[in-house]
C-alpha atoms as a printed R data frame, in Angstrom:
    type eleno elety resid chain resno       x       y       z
1   ATOM     1    CA   MET     A     1  12.157 -13.474  18.528
2   ATOM     2    CA   LYS     A     2  12.673 -11.971  15.816
3   ATOM     3    CA   VAL     A     3  11.297 -11.783  12.836
4   ATOM     4    CA   LEU     A     4  12.614 -10.562   9.350
5   ATOM     5    CA   VAL     A     5   9.796  -9.102   7.218
6   ATOM     6    CA   THR     A     6  10.407  -8.403   3.830
7   ATOM     7    CA   ALA     A     7   7.988  -5.916   1.489
8   ATOM     8    CA   SER     A     8   8.116  -5.000  -2.086
9   ATOM     9    CA   ALA     A     9   6.981  -1.236  -1.329
10  ATOM    10    CA   ARG     A    10   9.476   1.762  -1.373
11  ATOM    11    CA   PHE     A    11  10.213   4.216   1.859
12  ATOM    12    CA   ALA     A    12  12.184   6.910   2.381
13  ATOM    13    CA   ILE     A    13  14.673   6.588   5.306
14  ATOM    14    CA   THR     A    14  16.480   9.035   7.014
15  ATOM    15    CA   SER     A    15  19.160   9.683   9.350
16  ATOM    16    CA   ASP     A    16  17.874   8.388  12.606
17  ATOM    17    CA   GLY     A    17  17.220   5.403  10.930
18  ATOM    18    CA   ASN     A    18  13.873   5.690  10.648
19  ATOM    19    CA   LEU     A    19  11.617   4.969   7.517
20  ATOM    20    CA   TRP     A    20   8.695   6.962   6.038
21  ATOM    21    CA   THR     A    21   5.627   6.304   3.481
22  ATOM    22    CA   PRO     A    22   3.682   8.550   2.040
23  ATOM    23    CA   ASN     A    23   0.994   5.457   2.019
24  ATOM    24    CA   ALA     A    24  -1.415   5.704   5.010
25  ATOM    25    CA   SER     A    25  -2.201   2.057   4.884
26  ATOM    26    CA   LEU     A    26   1.675   1.642   5.496
27  ATOM    27    CA   ARG     A    27   2.416   3.127   8.565
28  ATOM    28    CA   TYR     A    28   3.410   2.029  11.772
29  ATOM    29    CA   TYR     A    29   0.399   0.152  12.806
30  ATOM    30    CA   LEU     A    30   0.299  -2.569   9.952
31  ATOM    31    CA   TRP     A    31   4.293  -3.706  11.221
32  ATOM    32    CA   ALA     A    32   3.359  -3.244  14.809
33  ATOM    33    CA   ARG     A    33   0.649  -6.274  14.315
34  ATOM    34    CA   TYR     A    34   3.852  -8.644  14.492
35  ATOM    35    CA   LEU     A    35   4.620  -7.583  17.672
36  ATOM    36    CA   GLU     A    36   1.812  -9.598  19.230
37  ATOM    37    CA   VAL     A    37   3.548 -12.632  18.558
38  ATOM    38    CA   PHE     A    38   7.104 -11.516  17.330
39  ATOM    39    CA   ASP     A    39   9.610  -9.428  20.181
40  ATOM    40    CA   GLU     A    40  11.159  -7.252  17.394
41  ATOM    41    CA   VAL     A    41  10.067  -6.578  13.518
42  ATOM    42    CA   HIS     A    42  13.356  -6.044  11.563
43  ATOM    43    CA   LEU     A    43  11.765  -4.939   7.908
44  ATOM    44    CA   MET     A    44  14.060  -5.510   4.743
45  ATOM    45    CA   THR     A    45  12.736  -3.165   2.043
46  ATOM    46    CA   ARG     A    46  13.786  -0.152  -0.672
47  ATOM    47    CA   ALA     A    47  14.913   2.949   1.260
48  ATOM    48    CA   LYS     A    48  15.730   6.439  -0.644
49  ATOM    49    CA   PHE     A    49  17.480   8.487   1.710
50  ATOM    50    CA   HIS     A    50  16.120  11.777   2.987
51  ATOM    51    CA   SER     A    51  17.566  14.709   4.867
52  ATOM    52    CA   GLU     A    52  14.122  15.410   6.455
53  ATOM    53    CA   PRO     A    53  10.910  13.478   6.426
54  ATOM    54    CA   PRO     A    54   8.924  14.591   3.264
55  ATOM    55    CA   ALA     A    55   6.080  16.589   4.552
56  ATOM    56    CA   GLY     A    56   2.932  14.728   5.040
57  ATOM    57    CA   TRP     A    57   4.535  11.349   5.377
58  ATOM    58    CA   ASN     A    58   3.726   8.642   7.484
59  ATOM    59    CA   LEU     A    59   6.036   7.101   9.939
60  ATOM    60    CA   VAL     A    60   7.064   3.397   9.680
61  ATOM    61    CA   SER     A    61   9.487   2.894  12.239
62  ATOM    62    CA   GLY     A    62   8.932   2.680  15.916
63  ATOM    63    CA   PRO     A    63   8.855   0.678  18.716
64  ATOM    64    CA   GLY     A    64  10.234  -2.633  17.659
65  ATOM    65    CA   ILE     A    65  10.288  -2.217  14.321
66  ATOM    66    CA   LYS     A    66  13.591  -1.649  13.351
67  ATOM    67    CA   ALA     A    67  14.871  -0.580   9.241
68  ATOM    68    CA   VAL     A    68  16.947  -2.955   7.319
69  ATOM    69    CA   PRO     A    69  17.207  -1.151   3.917
70  ATOM    70    CA   VAL     A    70  18.536  -2.413   0.756
71  ATOM    71    CA   PRO     A    71  19.749   0.022  -2.496
72  ATOM    72    CA   TYR     A    72  17.271   1.678  -3.683
73  ATOM    73    CA   PHE     A    73  15.687   0.869  -7.064
74  ATOM    74    CA   ILE     A    74  12.992   1.165  -9.465
75  ATOM    75    CA   GLY     A    75  12.000  -1.516 -12.197
76  ATOM    76    CA   PRO     A    76  14.085  -4.549 -13.884
77  ATOM    77    CA   TRP     A    77  17.516  -2.264 -14.995
78  ATOM    78    CA   GLU     A    78  18.353  -0.286 -11.656
79  ATOM    79    CA   PHE     A    79  17.658  -3.853 -10.160
80  ATOM    80    CA   ILE     A    80  20.327  -5.648 -12.202
81  ATOM    81    CA   LYS     A    81  22.856  -2.330 -12.063
82  ATOM    82    CA   ASN     A    82  22.467  -2.471  -8.278
83  ATOM    83    CA   TYR     A    83  22.413  -6.184  -7.400
84  ATOM    84    CA   ALA     A    84  25.912  -6.347  -6.356
85  ATOM    85    CA   ASN     A    85  25.054  -4.665  -3.838
86  ATOM    86    CA   ILE     A    86  21.433  -5.798  -3.048
87  ATOM    87    CA   ARG     A    87  22.683  -9.323  -2.957
88  ATOM    88    CA   LYS     A    88  25.586  -8.013  -0.103
89  ATOM    89    CA   ALA     A    89  22.373  -5.818   2.092
90  ATOM    90    CA   VAL     A    90  20.418  -9.478   1.887
91  ATOM    91    CA   ASN     A    91  23.371 -11.552   2.449
92  ATOM    92    CA   GLY     A    92  23.781  -9.850   5.264
93  ATOM    93    CA   VAL     A    93  20.855 -10.183   7.214
94  ATOM    94    CA   ALA     A    94  18.927 -13.141   6.021
95  ATOM    95    CA   LEU     A    95  21.610 -15.603   7.520
96  ATOM    96    CA   ASP     A    96  21.709 -14.255  10.739
97  ATOM    97    CA   ALA     A    97  17.974 -13.899  10.882
98  ATOM    98    CA   GLU     A    98  15.362 -15.866  13.337
99  ATOM    99    CA   ALA     A    99  12.018 -16.153  11.848
100 ATOM   100    CA   ILE     A   100  11.475 -15.253   8.477
101 ATOM   101    CA   LEU     A   101   8.306 -13.719   6.711
102 ATOM   102    CA   LEU     A   102   8.209 -12.367   3.317
103 ATOM   103    CA   ARG     A   103   5.180 -10.654   2.081
104 ATOM   104    CA   ILE     A   104   5.173 -11.820  -1.608
105 ATOM   105    CA   PRO     A   105   5.255 -11.116  -4.998
106 ATOM   106    CA   CYS     A   106   8.459  -9.099  -3.931
107 ATOM   107    CA   THR     A   107  11.871  -9.229  -5.569
108 ATOM   108    CA   ILE     A   108  13.803  -8.497  -2.267
109 ATOM   109    CA   GLY     A   109  11.984 -11.224  -0.582
110 ATOM   110    CA   THR     A   110  12.812 -13.692  -3.621
111 ATOM   111    CA   GLU     A   111  16.692 -12.724  -3.182
112 ATOM   112    CA   VAL     A   112  16.353 -13.713   0.530
113 ATOM   113    CA   LEU     A   113  14.932 -16.979  -0.181
114 ATOM   114    CA   HIS     A   114  17.968 -17.868  -2.433
115 ATOM   115    CA   SER     A   115  20.316 -16.855   0.846
116 ATOM   116    CA   LEU     A   116  18.759 -19.457   2.931
117 ATOM   117    CA   PRO     A   117  19.812 -22.820   3.235
118 ATOM   118    CA   SER     A   118  18.181 -25.706   2.507
119 ATOM   119    CA   GLY     A   119  15.018 -26.957   4.484
120 ATOM   120    CA   ARG     A   120  15.324 -23.239   6.353
121 ATOM   121    CA   PRO     A   121  11.366 -22.911   7.325
122 ATOM   122    CA   TYR     A   122   9.618 -19.466   6.290
123 ATOM   123    CA   GLY     A   123   6.734 -18.211   5.901
124 ATOM   124    CA   VAL     A   124   4.666 -16.140   3.191
125 ATOM   125    CA   GLU     A   125   2.039 -13.769   2.886
126 ATOM   126    CA   VAL     A   126   0.363 -13.379  -0.656
127 ATOM   127    CA   VAL     A   127  -0.459  -9.983  -1.029
128 ATOM   128    CA   GLY     A   128  -0.650  -9.825  -4.787
129 ATOM   129    CA   ASP     A   129  -0.974 -11.643  -8.267
130 ATOM   130    CA   PRO     A   130   2.177 -11.747 -10.665
131 ATOM   131    CA   TYR     A   131  -0.194 -13.000 -13.356
132 ATOM   132    CA   ASP     A   132  -3.028 -10.617 -13.662
133 ATOM   133    CA   SER     A   133  -0.508  -7.690 -12.514
134 ATOM   134    CA   PHE     A   134   1.571  -8.760 -16.121
135 ATOM   135    CA   ALA     A   135  -1.741  -8.929 -18.070
136 ATOM   136    CA   LEU     A   136  -1.977  -6.751 -20.967
137 ATOM   137    CA   GLY     A   137  -2.819  -3.099 -20.159
138 ATOM   138    CA   SER     A   138  -1.761  -3.451 -16.950
139 ATOM   139    CA   VAL     A   139   1.826  -2.357 -17.324
140 ATOM   140    CA   ARG     A   140   3.425  -0.667 -20.293
141 ATOM   141    CA   HIS     A   141   7.159  -2.226 -20.430
142 ATOM   142    CA   PRO     A   142   8.339  -4.540 -23.836
143 ATOM   143    CA   LEU     A   143   9.464  -7.387 -21.822
144 ATOM   144    CA   ARG     A   144   5.937  -7.664 -19.825
145 ATOM   145    CA   PRO     A   145   5.069 -10.673 -21.385
146 ATOM   146    CA   LEU     A   146   8.020 -12.745 -19.995
147 ATOM   147    CA   PHE     A   147   7.514 -11.428 -16.646
148 ATOM   148    CA   ARG     A   148   3.702 -12.918 -16.821
149 ATOM   149    CA   TRP     A   149   5.645 -15.725 -17.483
150 ATOM   150    CA   TRP     A   150   8.441 -15.711 -15.298
151 ATOM   151    CA   PHE     A   151   6.758 -13.978 -11.806
152 ATOM   152    CA   PRO     A   152   4.027 -16.508 -11.259
153 ATOM   153    CA   ARG     A   153   6.189 -19.560 -11.365
154 ATOM   154    CA   VAL     A   154   8.735 -17.884  -8.968
155 ATOM   155    CA   LEU     A   155   5.338 -17.195  -6.909
156 ATOM   156    CA   LYS     A   156   3.854 -20.586  -6.895
157 ATOM   157    CA   GLN     A   157   7.383 -21.937  -6.440
158 ATOM   158    CA   GLU     A   158   7.941 -19.879  -3.151
159 ATOM   159    CA   CYS     A   159   4.615 -20.676  -1.790
160 ATOM   160    CA   ALA     A   160   5.208 -24.180  -2.730
161 ATOM   161    CA   GLY     A   161   8.337 -24.305  -0.264
162 ATOM   162    CA   ALA     A   162   7.057 -22.096   2.865
163 ATOM   163    CA   VAL     A   163   6.542 -23.977   5.917
164 ATOM   164    CA   ALA     A   164   3.036 -21.543   6.432
165 ATOM   165    CA   ALA     A   165   1.146 -19.002   3.767
166 ATOM   166    CA   ALA     A   166  -1.643 -16.461   4.718
167 ATOM   167    CA   TYR     A   167  -3.163 -14.733   1.719
168 ATOM   168    CA   VAL     A   168  -5.014 -11.639   1.287
169 ATOM   169    CA   THR     A   169  -8.160 -13.556  -0.040
170 ATOM   170    CA   LYS     A   170 -10.408 -16.762   1.028
171 ATOM   171    CA   LYS     A   171 -10.049 -18.712  -2.430
172 ATOM   172    CA   ALA     A   172  -8.444 -16.798  -5.118
173 ATOM   173    CA   LEU     A   173  -4.764 -16.788  -4.853
174 ATOM   174    CA   GLN     A   174  -4.749 -19.905  -2.956
175 ATOM   175    CA   ARG     A   175  -6.027 -21.527  -6.264
176 ATOM   176    CA   ARG     A   176  -3.641 -20.335  -8.306
177 ATOM   177    CA   TYR     A   177  -0.410 -20.728  -5.990
178 ATOM   178    CA   PRO     A   178  -0.871 -23.030  -3.149
179 ATOM   179    CA   CYS     A   179   0.800 -24.199  -0.230
180 ATOM   180    CA   PRO     A   180   1.239 -27.438   0.773
181 ATOM   181    CA   ASN     A   181   1.519 -27.314   4.405
182 ATOM   182    CA   PHE     A   182  -0.164 -24.167   6.751
183 ATOM   183    CA   SER     A   183  -2.130 -21.736   4.982
184 ATOM   184    CA   VAL     A   184  -5.096 -19.312   6.112
185 ATOM   185    CA   GLY     A   185  -6.753 -16.749   3.830
186 ATOM   186    CA   ILE     A   186  -6.747 -13.595   6.227
187 ATOM   187    CA   SER     A   187  -7.104 -10.059   4.447
188 ATOM   188    CA   ASP     A   188  -4.277  -7.647   5.723
189 ATOM   189    CA   VAL     A   189  -6.869  -4.510   5.667
190 ATOM   190    CA   GLN     A   190  -6.513  -2.451   8.307
191 ATOM   191    CA   LEU     A   191 -10.219  -1.678   9.603
192 ATOM   192    CA   PRO     A   192 -10.233  -0.434  12.936
193 ATOM   193    CA   ASP     A   193 -14.203  -0.120  14.462
194 ATOM   194    CA   GLU     A   194 -13.665   3.909  13.632
195 ATOM   195    CA   ALA     A   195 -13.827   3.052  10.165
196 ATOM   196    CA   VAL     A   196 -16.744   1.631   9.887
197 ATOM   197    CA   VAL     A   197 -19.926   3.626   9.661
198 ATOM   198    CA   SER     A   198 -22.939   2.649  12.364
199 ATOM   199    CA   LYS     A   199 -25.486   2.574   9.413
200 ATOM   200    CA   PRO     A   200 -26.310   2.221   5.455
201 ATOM   201    CA   ARG     A   201 -26.724   5.248   3.202
202 ATOM   202    CA   PRO     A   202 -30.164   6.803   2.433
203 ATOM   203    CA   ARG     A   203 -31.802   7.005  -0.810
204 ATOM   204    CA   ARG     A   204 -29.817   9.193  -2.947
205 ATOM   205    CA   GLU     A   205 -31.364  12.450  -4.475
206 ATOM   206    CA   ALA     A   206 -31.310  13.643  -7.845
207 ATOM   207    CA   GLY     A   207 -28.227  15.468  -9.171
208 ATOM   208    CA   THR     A   208 -24.764  15.176  -9.981
209 ATOM   209    CA   CYS     A   209 -23.483  11.694  -8.388
210 ATOM   210    CA   THR     A   210 -20.141  11.671  -7.404
211 ATOM   211    CA   LEU     A   211 -17.631   8.796  -8.439
212 ATOM   212    CA   ILE     A   212 -14.199   7.973  -6.098
213 ATOM   213    CA   PHE     A   213 -11.136   5.923  -7.458
214 ATOM   214    CA   VAL     A   214  -8.517   5.581  -4.489
215 ATOM   215    CA   GLY     A   215  -5.211   3.741  -5.788
216 ATOM   216    CA   SER     A   216  -1.930   3.854  -7.177
217 ATOM   217    CA   LEU     A   217  -1.199   5.765 -10.213
218 ATOM   218    CA   ALA     A   218   2.408   4.290 -10.107
219 ATOM   219    CA   GLN     A   219   0.913   1.724 -12.765
220 ATOM   220    CA   LEU     A   220  -1.935   1.141 -14.243
221 ATOM   221    CA   TYR     A   221  -3.167  -2.143 -12.554
222 ATOM   222    CA   LYS     A   222  -6.174  -0.393 -10.857
223 ATOM   223    CA   ALA     A   223  -6.966   0.665 -14.647
224 ATOM   224    CA   PRO     A   224  -7.681   4.476 -13.790
225 ATOM   225    CA   ASP     A   225  -7.420   5.096 -17.659
226 ATOM   226    CA   VAL     A   226 -10.565   2.475 -18.511
227 ATOM   227    CA   LEU     A   227 -12.518   4.342 -15.770
228 ATOM   228    CA   ILE     A   228 -11.775   7.982 -17.214
229 ATOM   229    CA   GLU     A   229 -12.704   6.677 -21.066
230 ATOM   230    CA   ALA     A   230 -15.895   4.870 -19.123
231 ATOM   231    CA   ILE     A   231 -16.603   8.480 -17.762
232 ATOM   232    CA   ALA     A   232 -16.164  10.234 -20.764
233 ATOM   233    CA   VAL     A   233 -18.603   7.989 -22.638
234 ATOM   234    CA   CYS     A   234 -21.135   8.352 -19.838
235 ATOM   235    CA   VAL     A   235 -21.353  12.059 -20.095
236 ATOM   236    CA   GLN     A   236 -21.597  11.475 -23.989
237 ATOM   237    CA   GLU     A   237 -24.367  10.013 -23.103
238 ATOM   238    CA   GLY     A   238 -26.004  12.553 -20.502
239 ATOM   239    CA   LEU     A   239 -25.084  11.153 -17.471
240 ATOM   240    CA   ASP     A   240 -24.396  13.949 -14.864
241 ATOM   241    CA   ILE     A   241 -21.461  12.596 -13.110
242 ATOM   242    CA   LYS     A   242 -17.778  13.457 -11.802
243 ATOM   243    CA   LEU     A   243 -15.045  11.636 -11.029
244 ATOM   244    CA   ILE     A   244 -12.630  12.043  -7.979
245 ATOM   245    CA   VAL     A   245  -9.289  10.106  -8.418
246 ATOM   246    CA   VAL     A   246  -7.129   9.740  -4.688
247 ATOM   247    CA   GLY     A   247  -3.488   8.328  -5.464
248 ATOM   248    CA   ASP     A   248  -0.348   9.759  -7.182
249 ATOM   249    CA   GLY     A   249   2.119   8.695  -9.381
250 ATOM   250    CA   GLN     A   250   4.113   8.394 -12.835
251 ATOM   251    CA   TYR     A   251   1.142   8.012 -14.807
252 ATOM   252    CA   ARG     A   252  -1.167  10.776 -13.132
253 ATOM   253    CA   ALA     A   253   0.140  14.261 -15.639
254 ATOM   254    CA   GLU     A   254  -1.298  11.271 -18.735
255 ATOM   255    CA   LEU     A   255  -4.423  10.530 -17.252
256 ATOM   256    CA   GLU     A   256  -5.032  14.667 -16.427
257 ATOM   257    CA   ALA     A   257  -4.099  15.488 -20.263
258 ATOM   258    CA   ARG     A   258  -6.318  12.453 -21.109
259 ATOM   259    CA   CYS     A   259  -9.018  14.009 -19.242
260 ATOM   260    CA   ALA     A   260  -8.113  17.572 -20.805
261 ATOM   261    CA   THR     A   261  -8.260  15.629 -24.200
262 ATOM   262    CA   LEU     A   262 -12.082  14.241 -23.332
263 ATOM   263    CA   GLY     A   263 -13.435  17.384 -22.093
264 ATOM   264    CA   LEU     A   264 -13.688  16.304 -18.705
265 ATOM   265    CA   GLY     A   265 -11.366  18.830 -16.745
266 ATOM   266    CA   GLN     A   266 -14.259  19.994 -14.699
267 ATOM   267    CA   ARG     A   267 -15.782  16.805 -14.081
268 ATOM   268    CA   VAL     A   268 -12.361  14.684 -13.001
269 ATOM   269    CA   SER     A   269 -10.832  16.133  -9.490
270 ATOM   270    CA   PHE     A   270  -6.780  14.853  -9.004
271 ATOM   271    CA   GLN     A   271  -6.699  14.700  -4.854
272 ATOM   272    CA   GLY     A   272  -3.424  13.170  -5.123
273 ATOM   273    CA   LEU     A   273  -1.425  10.681  -2.251
274 ATOM   274    CA   LEU     A   274  -4.056  11.171   0.557
275 ATOM   275    CA   PRO     A   275  -1.653  11.130   3.525
276 ATOM   276    CA   THR     A   276  -3.765  10.701   6.925
277 ATOM   277    CA   SER     A   277  -6.886   7.458   6.381
278 ATOM   278    CA   GLU     A   278  -9.003  10.146   7.849
279 ATOM   279    CA   ALA     A   279  -8.552  11.989   5.352
280 ATOM   280    CA   VAL     A   280  -9.168   9.199   2.650
281 ATOM   281    CA   CYS     A   281 -12.582   8.434   4.907
282 ATOM   282    CA   GLN     A   282 -13.608  12.168   4.601
283 ATOM   283    CA   GLN     A   283 -13.458  11.434   0.219
284 ATOM   284    CA   LEU     A   284 -15.072   8.595   0.316
285 ATOM   285    CA   ASP     A   285 -17.718  10.127   2.882
286 ATOM   286    CA   LEU     A   286 -18.324  12.928  -0.456
287 ATOM   287    CA   ALA     A   287 -19.201  10.402  -2.607
288 ATOM   288    CA   ASP     A   288 -21.838   8.340  -4.216
289 ATOM   289    CA   LEU     A   289 -20.261   5.442  -6.273
290 ATOM   290    CA   PHE     A   290 -16.906   3.757  -5.725
291 ATOM   291    CA   VAL     A   291 -15.408   2.291  -8.505
292 ATOM   292    CA   LEU     A   292 -12.426   0.010  -9.152
293 ATOM   293    CA   PRO     A   293 -11.993  -1.672 -12.392
294 ATOM   294    CA   SER     A   294  -8.547  -3.280 -11.672
295 ATOM   295    CA   HIS     A   295  -6.473  -5.723 -14.328
296 ATOM   296    CA   GLN     A   296  -5.464  -7.266 -10.877
297 ATOM   297    CA   GLU     A   297  -5.683  -7.111  -7.149
298 ATOM   298    CA   GLY     A   298  -5.278  -9.273  -4.534
299 ATOM   299    CA   LEU     A   299  -8.043  -7.981  -1.877
300 ATOM   300    CA   PRO     A   300  -7.999  -4.613  -2.540
301 ATOM   301    CA   LYS     A   301  -7.748  -2.543   0.485
302 ATOM   302    CA   ALA     A   302  -9.861   0.370  -0.457
303 ATOM   303    CA   MET     A   303 -12.552  -1.159  -1.665
304 ATOM   304    CA   VAL     A   304 -12.893  -2.805   1.714
305 ATOM   305    CA   GLU     A   305 -12.591   0.738   3.414
306 ATOM   306    CA   ALA     A   306 -15.170   2.016   1.479
307 ATOM   307    CA   MET     A   307 -17.650  -0.680   2.040
308 ATOM   308    CA   ALA     A   308 -16.832   0.267   5.472
309 ATOM   309    CA   ARG     A   309 -18.351   3.697   4.919
310 ATOM   310    CA   ALA     A   310 -21.505   2.564   3.088
311 ATOM   311    CA   LEU     A   311 -20.474   3.087  -0.226
312 ATOM   312    CA   PRO     A   312 -21.839   1.266  -3.229
313 ATOM   313    CA   CYS     A   313 -18.742  -0.326  -4.913
314 ATOM   314    CA   ILE     A   314 -18.334  -1.298  -8.926
315 ATOM   315    CA   GLY     A   315 -14.975  -3.608  -9.379
316 ATOM   316    CA   SER     A   316 -13.893  -5.837 -11.574
317 ATOM   317    CA   THR     A   317 -13.872  -9.858 -11.581
318 ATOM   318    CA   VAL     A   318 -10.041 -10.405 -10.827
319 ATOM   319    CA   GLY     A   319  -8.430 -11.300  -7.562
320 ATOM   320    CA   GLY     A   320 -10.134 -11.092  -4.214
321 ATOM   321    CA   ILE     A   321 -13.087  -8.813  -5.585
322 ATOM   322    CA   PRO     A   322 -15.283 -11.507  -6.379
323 ATOM   323    CA   GLU     A   323 -15.252 -12.468  -2.103
324 ATOM   324    CA   LEU     A   324 -16.186  -9.109  -2.356
325 ATOM   325    CA   LEU     A   325 -18.888  -7.949  -4.702
326 ATOM   326    CA   PRO     A   326 -21.908 -10.212  -6.479
327 ATOM   327    CA   PRO     A   327 -21.514 -10.622  -9.959
328 ATOM   328    CA   GLU     A   328 -24.276  -7.532 -10.769
329 ATOM   329    CA   ASP     A   329 -21.964  -5.375  -9.227
330 ATOM   330    CA   MET     A   330 -18.357  -6.574 -11.188
331 ATOM   331    CA   VAL     A   331 -17.373  -6.229 -14.834
332 ATOM   332    CA   PHE     A   332 -14.690  -8.291 -16.984
333 ATOM   333    CA   PRO     A   333 -11.309  -5.675 -17.068
334 ATOM   334    CA   GLY     A   334 -10.252  -3.610 -19.363
335 ATOM   335    CA   ASN     A   335 -13.901  -3.271 -20.920
336 ATOM   336    CA   VAL     A   336 -14.540   0.305 -21.437
337 ATOM   337    CA   THR     A   337 -18.306  -0.118 -22.968
338 ATOM   338    CA   ALA     A   338 -18.905  -2.602 -20.438
339 ATOM   339    CA   LEU     A   339 -18.002  -0.414 -17.357
340 ATOM   340    CA   ALA     A   340 -19.933   2.510 -18.665
341 ATOM   341    CA   THR     A   341 -23.193   0.775 -19.272
342 ATOM   342    CA   LYS     A   342 -22.157  -0.887 -15.542
343 ATOM   343    CA   ILE     A   343 -22.115   2.608 -14.461
344 ATOM   344    CA   ARG     A   344 -25.121   3.819 -15.970
345 ATOM   345    CA   GLU     A   345 -26.705   0.970 -15.057
346 ATOM   346    CA   VAL     A   346 -26.430   2.130 -10.904
347 ATOM   347    CA   VAL     A   347 -26.141   5.758 -11.265
348 ATOM   348    CA   THR     A   348 -29.833   5.707 -12.765
349 ATOM   349    CA   ASP     A   349 -31.229   3.076  -9.905
350 ATOM   350    CA   PRO     A   350 -31.546   4.787  -6.762
351 ATOM   351    CA   GLU     A   351 -33.068   1.852  -4.608
352 ATOM   352    CA   ARG     A   352 -30.086  -0.376  -6.032
353 ATOM   353    CA   MET     A   353 -27.657   2.218  -4.524
354 ATOM   354    CA   THR     A   354 -29.439   1.913  -1.598
355 ATOM   355    CA   ARG     A   355 -29.108  -2.129  -1.207
356 ATOM   356    CA   MET     A   356 -25.810  -1.999  -2.197
357 ATOM   357    CA   SER     A   357 -24.729   0.639   0.354
358 ATOM   358    CA   ALA     A   358 -26.669  -1.605   3.139
359 ATOM   359    CA   ARG     A   359 -25.147  -5.262   1.625
360 ATOM   360    CA   ASN     A   360 -21.060  -3.445   1.530
361 ATOM   361    CA   LEU     A   361 -21.270  -2.149   4.998
362 ATOM   362    CA   GLU     A   362 -22.484  -5.695   6.573
363 ATOM   363    CA   LYS     A   363 -19.664  -7.757   4.062
364 ATOM   364    CA   ALA     A   364 -17.189  -5.470   5.149
365 ATOM   365    CA   LYS     A   365 -17.548  -5.974   9.331
366 ATOM   366    CA   GLU     A   366 -16.751  -9.083   8.224
367 ATOM   367    CA   TYR     A   367 -12.941  -7.533   7.880
368 ATOM   368    CA   THR     A   368 -12.738  -5.195  11.189
369 ATOM   369    CA   ASP     A   369  -9.252  -5.804  13.429
370 ATOM   370    CA   GLU     A   370 -11.529  -7.662  15.824
371 ATOM   371    CA   VAL     A   371 -12.189 -10.332  13.278
372 ATOM   372    CA   LEU     A   372  -8.880 -10.866  11.981
373 ATOM   373    CA   ARG     A   373  -6.610 -10.846  14.342
374 ATOM   374    CA   GLU     A   374  -6.725 -13.668  16.199
375 ATOM   375    CA   GLN     A   375  -6.538 -15.724  12.900
376 ATOM   376    CA   ARG     A   376  -3.490 -13.554  11.600
377 ATOM   377    CA   ASN     A   377  -1.705 -14.114  15.423
378 ATOM   378    CA   GLU     A   378  -2.355 -17.992  14.658
379 ATOM   379    CA   PHE     A   379  -0.584 -17.954  11.442
380 ATOM   380    CA   TYR     A   380   2.562 -15.968  13.001
381 ATOM   381    CA   ARG     A   381   2.629 -18.745  15.996
382 ATOM   382    CA   TYR     A   382   2.964 -21.200  13.664
383 ATOM   383    CA   VAL     A   383   6.028 -19.927  12.067
384 ATOM   384    CA   ARG     A   384   7.525 -18.752  14.851
385 ATOM   385    CA   GLU     A   385   6.954 -22.819  16.499
386 ATOM   386    CA   MET     A   386   8.703 -24.085  13.402
387 ATOM   387    CA   THR     A   387  10.910 -21.287  13.600
388 ATOM   388    CA   GLU     A   388  12.157 -22.598  17.299
389 ATOM   389    CA   THR     A   389  12.291 -26.312  16.555
390 ATOM   390    CA   TRP     A   390  14.587 -25.702  13.530
391 ATOM   391    CA   LEU     A   391  16.723 -23.850  15.642
392 ATOM   392    CA   LYS     A   392  16.985 -26.072  18.411
393 ATOM   393    CA   GLN     A   393  17.638 -29.047  16.148
394 ATOM   394    CA   LYS     A   394  19.947 -26.813  14.032
395 ATOM   395    CA   ASN     A   395  22.051 -26.300  17.606
């Protein structure tokens, strides 16, 4: 059985029909997991044509994974401008689809649902929370309050109508966007055995403490601006710290300029978007503390990956982060003063960092591929079985 999977990410597509991504976590390995239950995956997503694969990008397509591109757009205005062509592309595929799995929230997934007949079974994989995504400070858009009101209501309806739902959190997203039918909490983190270190980190020695942030700079969901402001406060108070920023996007130049204004040019290093998981691990291994003060999250892959490298972590109290960290390692989102205080508390207490390292490593082991694989396949099998039943009744 073929499965149509929608995704909100944007890809490059080349003339041979292959999809490419700069994000190592979205490479072929992620989509091939569906092939353990389904025979073929049709991946419907935004794709921009490139004559050659962009340098350093990862291959998404491959055996069993077929690209189903829709017209490329960024933001609501381009979506509206291209809407007729988007609808045509979606209608041409959705009506002939077999199993349907929507990774939501996703504009394309919503359009697929609009094309389906009443009673058509579909499954959802809930990977984020639009209520938090459009919180103050996350997005700069004049319609942000409207989006924060509208998109959570859409997501609730999509979950309520699904025959099955998989959430990347254990409890957080389920409470806000319940599915009355089959549901399960399964992180979509890719954590192979080799990504998990064998032992906690030793006690940190005196000297410069290196912090690391890993996340997109395309929007400010993950609050890199808040972290930079907190770093400035810590430096002003005499802490010897520096920050590595891994990620790229439209706000990078603005954040670099802010660092220069705050006198942090020598203390904040922007590494860009690293092309492989191994390259990210190398940066994580160079750091002493991972910080992710997000305004919104599902369950942050980057934090789980940092924990698997036995890194102490500080996060915010949103999404699935409280399922990863204890209260003493979190702050409320958007609070520069609280974040600076938490950073100072942690980096000046080597024994605490040692305990955090050991705890985080043990927690990360709950998210290895071996642990999550069977739960994920059970969800896929249920969607397949419900689809097969519906198709038999239809015929």
